[in-house]
C-alpha positions in Angstrom: 26.4 29.8 110.8 29.9 28.5 110.0 31.9 25.9 111.9 35.6 25.1 112.1 38.4 27.5 111.3 38.2 31.1 112.2 39.1 33.3 109.2 38.5 37.0 109.3 39.3 37.8 105.6 36.3 38.9 103.5 35.9 38.0 99.9 36.6 41.0 97.7 35.5 41.1 94.0 35.2 37.4 93.9 35.0 34.8 91.2 33.4 31.9 93.0 34.1 28.3 91.9 31.5 25.8 93.0 31.9 22.0 93.1 28.6 20.3 92.1 28.1 17.0 93.9 28.0 17.4 97.7 28.2 21.2 97.4 25.4 22.5 95.2 23.6 19.1 94.9 22.9 16.5 97.5 25.6 13.8 97.5 22.9 11.3 98.7 22.0 10.6 95.1 25.6 9.5 94.2 25.9 7.5 97.4 22.7 5.6 96.5 23.8 5.0 93.0 27.4 3.8 93.7 27.0 2.1 97.1 23.6 0.4 96.5 22.4 0.2 93.0 25.6 -0.4 91.1 26.6 -3.2 93.5 23.1 -4.8 93.0 23.5 -4.7 89.3 27.0 -6.1 89.5 25.8 -8.9 91.8 23.1 -9.9 89.3 25.6 -9.8 86.4 28.2 -11.9 88.2 25.8 -14.2 90.2 27.2 -13.0 93.4 25.8 -11.9 96.8 25.3 -8.2 97.4 28.0 -8.3 100.1 30.5 -9.9 97.7 29.6 -7.2 95.1 30.2 -4.4 97.6 33.5 -5.9 98.7 34.8 -6.3 95.2 33.6 -2.8 94.0 35.0 -1.2 97.2 38.4 -2.4 96.2 38.0 -0.9 92.8 36.8 2.4 94.2 39.8 2.6 96.5 42.2 1.8 93.7 41.0 4.5 91.4 39.8 7.2 93.9 41.1 10.6 93.0 41.9 9.8 89.4 40.0 10.8 86.4 38.8 7.2 85.9 37.1 7.4 89.3 34.7 9.9 87.9 34.2 8.4 84.4 31.0 6.5 83.6 32.7 5.1 80.5 35.6 3.7 82.5 33.3 2.0 85.0 31.1 0.5 82.3 34.2 -1.0 80.7 35.8 -2.0 83.9 33.0 -3.6 85.8 30.4 -4.2 83.2 27.7 -2.0 84.8 26.4 1.0 83.0 26.3 3.4 85.9 25.2 6.3 83.8 22.1 4.3 82.7 21.4 3.7 86.3 21.7 7.4 87.0 19.3 8.2 84.2 16.8 5.6 85.6 16.9 7.2 89.0 17.3 10.8 87.8 14.2 11.9 89.8 16.3 11.5 93.0 18.8 14.2 91.9 18.2 17.1 94.3 19.8 20.5 95.2 21.2 21.0 98.7 19.3 23.2 101.0 19.9 26.9 100.2 21.3 26.2 96.7 18.9 28.4 94.8 18.7 31.0 97.5 22.5 31.5 97.4 22.7 31.5 93.6 19.9 34.1 93.4 21.6 36.3 95.9 24.9 36.1 94.1 23.2 36.8 90.8 21.7 40.0 92.4 25.2 40.9 93.5 26.6 40.4 90.0 29.1 37.9 91.3 30.7 35.7 88.6 30.2 32.0 89.4 31.6 28.9 87.8 30.9 25.2 88.2 34.1 23.3 88.4 33.2 19.6 88.8 34.9 16.2 88.7 31.7 14.7 87.2 32.1 13.5 83.7 30.3 15.5 81.0 27.3 13.2 80.6 26.7 13.1 84.3 27.2 16.8 84.6 24.7 17.4 81.8 22.2 15.0 83.3 22.2 16.6 86.7 21.9 20.1 85.3 18.9 19.0 83.2 17.2 17.9 86.4 18.3 20.8 88.7 18.1 23.9 86.5 21.1 25.9 87.8 23.2 26.3 84.6 22.0 29.8 83.8 23.6 31.1 87.1 27.1 30.2 85.9 29.5 31.8 83.4 31.5 28.6 83.0 30.4 25.0 83.6 33.5 22.8 83.5 33.9 19.0 83.8 37.3 17.7 84.7 36.9 15.3 81.8 37.3 18.2 79.4 40.5 19.3 81.2 42.0 15.8 81.2 42.8 15.7 84.9 40.8 15.4 88.1 40.7 18.4 90.5 42.8 16.4 92.9 45.7 16.8 90.4 47.8 20.0 90.1 47.7 19.6 86.4 44.0 20.2 86.5 44.4 23.7 87.9 47.3 24.6 85.6 45.3 23.5 82.6 42.1 25.2 83.8 43.9 28.5 84.2 45.5 28.3 80.8 42.2 27.6 79.1 40.0 29.9 81.3 42.4 32.6 82.7 41.7 33.6 86.3 43.6 35.3 89.1 43.9 32.9 92.0 43.9 35.8 94.4 40.3 36.7 93.3 39.0 33.1 93.4 36.9 31.6 96.2 36.3 27.8 95.9 33.7 25.7 97.7 34.0 21.9 97.6 33.1 19.0 100.0 36.2 17.0 99.0 39.2 17.7 101.3 41.7 16.2 98.8 40.4 18.6 96.2 40.6 21.5 98.5 44.2 20.6 99.4 45.0 20.6 95.7 43.4 24.0 95.2 45.3 25.3 98.2 48.6 24.0 96.8 47.8 25.8 93.6 47.4 29.1 95.4 43.7 29.5 95.9 43.4 30.9 99.4 39.7 31.4 100.0 38.5 27.9 100.5 35.3 26.6 102.0 33.9 23.1 102.7 30.5 21.7 103.5 29.3 20.4 106.9 26.9 17.8 105.5 27.3 17.2 101.8 25.2 14.0 102.0 21.7 14.2 103.6 21.6 10.4 104.0 24.5 10.4 106.4 26.4 12.6 108.9 29.9 13.8 108.4 31.7 12.7 111.5 35.0 14.5 111.1 35.5 18.1 109.9 38.9 19.2 108.6 40.0 22.1 110.9 41.9 23.7 108.0 38.8 24.8 106.3 35.7 26.9 107.0 32.6 24.7 106.8 29.3 26.0 105.7 26.2 24.5 107.5 23.9 26.2 104.9 25.1 27.3 101.5 23.7 30.8 102.2 26.3 31.1 105.0 28.7 32.0 102.3 27.0 35.4 102.1 28.5 36.3 105.5 31.9 36.5 103.8 31.0 38.9 101.1 31.6 42.6 101.4 29.2 44.2 103.8 28.0 46.9 101.4 27.0 44.2 98.9 25.5 41.7 101.3 23.2 44.3 103.0 21.5 44.8 99.6 21.1 41.2 98.6 17.4 41.1 99.1 16.8 44.7 98.0 16.7 46.1 101.5 
């Protein structure tokens, strides 16, 4: 089932770009790290209350949101004195795929659809997560925005990505839970765009952007593949 936006176009000969956190993987892990554990560590370091820590860090989060620094473990360690990557390593057992992740990737592999991960996560975080959720073999390219030099929110990301890894925007489908990133991809010319109904299992997304198709389950994406292919996904 899909919700919001009524698009009749089918995906033809696609290259599919997947975001990682909140799309393939449950964003609940990141929410727990950044909204609970990092503030606790900061509060201890600065002899502050948890509420004081959350208030101060929230101001920093808003200030850098959408920039490459926002996604950089190194930046946050230097800026706030908390090693967020070490915290992620400590709680790596909580990293989890979203429902339907492996089912969708197996189906796309059977269809011989080319898939890329295009993530804003910095390289060490990307590697950590793919060590814990073994989906790397499904992807032709696994790209961190850190290696590009710009966040996906920035048009320069898409221009640089295309220069380094040539692709035809008319053949690309992109799935991301972040509306600012989808808006940026749309501005660049990627027309087949999908978002996620509930990227974070620990909370409910209260407002869905009507400009994008939202997938309740990742496997809902298969409804937009060519009928001849999708009818044979499971060898039937």
